[in-house]
N, C-alpha and C positions, 0 to 999 in steps of 0.2 A: 504493499500500500504506500502511495506517495504521501507528500505533505500538504496536498492541495486542500484537504479538509480543515487544516489549522487556520483560524481566523488571523487576518494580518491587516494592520493599519498602514496604508501606503501613502498617507498624506504627510508631506514633509513638515517638520516642526521648525519653529523659529526659536533658536537658543539665545538670542540677543537679549541682554538686560538694559541696553542703552539705546535710546531713540535718536532721531536726527535733529533734535532741538538745538544742538550745539554747533551746527553747521550753517554757513550762510554764503552769500555772494558779495556783499558790500563790505569793504575793508573798514576797520580790522576785523578779520574773521578767519576761520579755517574752512577751506572748501574741500568737500569730499565728492569725488566723482568716480564712476566706473567707465573706463574707456575699453572699446573692443580690443581683444588681442589681435595682433596683425602678424603675418608671417614675414619672411625676409624679403618677399616681393611686394609687401604692403597690402596684401589681401586680408580682409577681415575673416577671422575664424568665428563661426557661429557658436553662440552659447558660452564663450569664455571671455574673461575680462581682465583688465589690470586696474587695480584701485589706485587712484591718485589722491594723495593727501597734500594739500597745498596751503602753506602759511601765506595768507593774503593780507599783508600790511606793508606794501612796498614803500609808502611815504616814510615809514620809520624802519626801513631795511628789514622788514619781516620779523621785527621783534615781536615776541608773543605776549599777549595779554592773558589775564586769568581766564577769560572766556575762550581764547584761542587754545590754551592748554587743554581745556575740557574738550574742545573740538578735535584735537589730535588724539586724545584718549578714545573718544567715540569713534574716530575714523579707524584706528588700528583695531579696535574691538569689532567693528563691522566687517573689515576686510578679513580678519582672522577667521570669522565664522561663516564667511560666504563661500559656498561650495564652488561657485563659478569663477572666483578670483584665482588667478595663477600666481600674481606677485603684487607687491606694493611699491609704488614710487612715492618717496617723501621729498618734497621740493618747496621752493618759494616762488612767489609771483615776480614777474619781471626778470631783468637780467643784471641787477646790481647786487642782490644778496639772496642766499639761501635763508640765512637767519643770523641775527646778531645777538641772540639771547633774549633775556627777559626785557619787557618794556620798561626803560628807565624812568619815563615820566610817571607811569603807574607806581613804580617802586618808590620814587622820591615823594610823590604826592599823596600816596595812600599807605604803603607798607613801612616807610621809614618811621622809626620810633614806635612801631606796633609789632613787637616781636611775636606775640601770639598769632596775629593775623598772618604774618609772613610764614610762621610755622605751618599754619593751615595751607597756605599757598604751596609750600615745599612738599607737603603731602601730595598735592596735585602734581607738582613737577615730578616727584618720584614715581607716581603712577604713570605719568607720560613716558618716562624712560622704561619702566617695566612693561608697558603696553607695546613698546618697540621690541624689546628683548623676548617677549612672550608671544609675539605674533606668530600664528601658524602658517605663515606664508613668507617666502624670501622677501627681504626689504632692501630696496636700493635707494640710497641717498643721491638724488640728482642735484648736484652742487652748481647752481646757476649763477653764483656770485659769492659774496663774502660768507664764510662760515666761521663765525667768531664767538668766543665766550660760550654761553649756553647753547648757541647754535652749533659750535664745535662738538659739544658734549652729546647733544641728541643726534648729531650726525654720526659720531663714532658708535653710537648704540646701534645703528643700522648695520646690516650684513656686509654690504659692499657700497662703494662710492665711486661715481663717475663725475668728473668735474670739468666745467669750463676752464680753460687755462688762464682766464682773467681772475679766477677766484683766488682769494687770500684766506689763510686759515690761522687760527691762534687763540690764545686766552687773553683776557683783559682784567681778570679779577683783582690781582694785587695792585694794579694801577688804579682801579676804580672802586676799591673798597670791599672786595670779596675774595673768595678762594674758589678755584675751579673744582669744587667738591660735588658737582652734579654729574660726575662721570669721568672727567679727565684724570683726576688723581687715581682713579680705579682702572681706567682703560689703558692709558698711555704706557704704564710699565709692561703691559702684555705686548703692545705694538713695537716699542722702541727699546733701546738700551736704557738702563737706569739713568745714565748721564743725559741722554737726549730727552727722556721723559721729564727729568727735573728741569732742564733748561726750557723745554717748551711750556711747562706749567708756570714757571715763575718769571720768565724773562719779558712776557707780553710782546714778544717779537712776532711779527706776522710772517708766515711761510708761504711761498708761492705753491701753486698746484703741482709744478714740476719737482719742487723739493719734497712735497708730500708724497708724490709718487716715488721718488728716489728713496724716501724713508719707509716705504711700504704702508703708508697710511691711507692711500686711495688706490683704486684699480687702474684708473686712466685719467689723463689730463688731455682735453680735446680742444684744438684751436677753434675759435668761434668768430675771430675778426676777419672781415672780408674787405679786400681792396681790389678794384678792377676784376671782380668776379672770381677771385681766388682767396682761399683761406690762408692766413698767415699766423705764425706763432705770436704769442704775447711778446712784443718787443721790449717790455719792461723787465722781462726775466733774464737775469745773467747770474753767473756764479762769480768768479774772480776776474772775469774779462768783460770788456765793454766794447760795443761796436759803434764805430763812427765812420760814415761814408764807406761802408763796406770793409773797412780795415779793423782788425782786432787791436785794441790798445789796452794796456794794462795799468793798473794803479788806481788808488782811490781818488786821485785828483781829477780823473776823467769821468767820474760817476755823474757829476752834475751835467756835463755836456751830453753824455750818453742818455741820460734820463730825459733831458729836454728834447733831444732828437726823437726819442721813442714816443714821448707824449705828442710831439708834432705829427708823427706818423699815425698815431692812433686817432687823431682828429680827422684824418682823411679816410678812416675806416668806419664800417658799420658793424653791429653785432648781429650775428645770425646763429641762434642756438639749434639749428636743424642738425648739425653733426653730433651734438650732445644727445639729442633725442634718438638719433639713429643708433648710437652706441648703447643707450639704455634699452631700446627695443630689441637690439640684437642679443643682449644679455638675457632679456625676459624670454625671447624665443628659445634660447638655449635651455632655460628653466623648464619651459613648456614641454620640451622633448626629453624629459627625465621622469622617472617614476616619482610621483609627488610625495609619497610617504617616505621613500628612501631619501629623497632630497631633503625633506624637512627634518628627518632624524639626523642627517649629517650636519645640517645647519645648527640644530639645537645642541648637538654635542660640542660644537665649537663655541656657541654662545655660553655654554656652561662656564667656560674659563673667564669670559668677561663678567658674567653674573657673579662669579665667586667673590671677588673683592667688592663689587658694587652692592651686593646683598649685605656684606659685613658692615659697610661704612655708611649706607645711605640714611639710616635712622639717626645715628650719632651726628652726621653732617647736618641733617635737618635741624637739630636742636641748636647747634653752633651757628648756622646761618641765620636762624631766627634771632638769637640774641645779638648777633652782629649788626642787625638793623638798628641797634641803639648807638653804635659808634662808627666804625669804618664805613659800613654800607650807607648809613645816613649821610655822611660827608661825601663819600665817593659818588653816589647816584645823584645827590643834590647838585654837585659840581658839574657832573656830566650833563644832566638835563637842563641846566641853565647856561650852557656854554655860549649860546648865541648872545645872551645878555652880557656876559663877562669877558668873552674872547679866549677863555681857556676852559678845559674840561677836567682839570685836576686841582687838588688843593695845594697849599704850600707845604710840601712834604718835609722840608727841612725845619720850618717853624713847628710843625706837628711833632717831630722828633724831639726838638728842643723843649716843648711843653711837657712831653712825656718824661724827659730827663729831669725836669724840674718838679715832677710829681704833681702836675696840674690836675685840678678837679675837672672831670668831663662834663662841663656845664655849657650853657649857651655862649658865655663869653669866650670860652676856650674854642668852641666851634667857630664862632664868628672870626676869631683871630687867624684862622687858616683857610676859611672858605674865600673863594675869589669874589671880588666886589663887582657890581655892574659897571659897565664902561661909562665914562662921563659923556 
């Protein structure tokens, strides 16, 4: 006797706990969309999709607000549980930035000096990183521009990254009143030597896409500048040599001339992200032609190493980051968010150290002594 007599419910169930209330189309927001899977010839594959999660706040370099963080969480939750989704692309709107971290205006105007509120926010941030690391689909970071601070951290939580060669990468925490404890201090020692991880975390130096590729931090750097119908490499990127009029010249003294020539060349170019999208689509097509469960098991086993240190530190870091909103972060984010009025985005670090050396009380008078003043 067969099993035909057994009753069976064939109606597919919805396992999602989160609705679409956190997504939008008008900036600042997070956009979630399902785009059809396409083959290498550009033909649409019926019934299969790629989930695109886009940080849509281009006027503020795709810095994420509290609501946008909720949108990212909802997006990864939706993509993870969608049977028809092959992979997830995490990106930013426009061509200037993937993400530059948390929205410093929101930080300075609401979260500063409210440590409990910022702690609640950090719970959401941690959930955002967890939603990337726990997604049951491959996650590609499409780096369309700057990937800085918290943007660097959520980018490194992704499985692979393909970048425009105009993108720059790095941390900004120690310069602006925080620490890269939202993932960089956990992930970078896996990616880099301890020396490089340390330098990248604390120097606040920006690295080019080509340096990131050379260091093994991204999969590809793709030229997106076009001139006279041809794509050219980012002319600002050099190592210890600089190009002038086709000749290679050496030495720091020539950096200014070379940079000026490169910037002049860039003004003659336009940005076309088509090659970036082609590389992203090629990678997704590779994923589509693999056994999905075998692929995801392989991904999750590698993710385990990234999650090992992240899971150990994220709660402790959450508490420190909350309390830090009373001191360093209050000063740093305030200075950064008022830079148009003051002409600088940092405090007087030397005066701050002098006041600490004197044992100054951390009151408003101390803060005012180091914060930049509005321009006359």
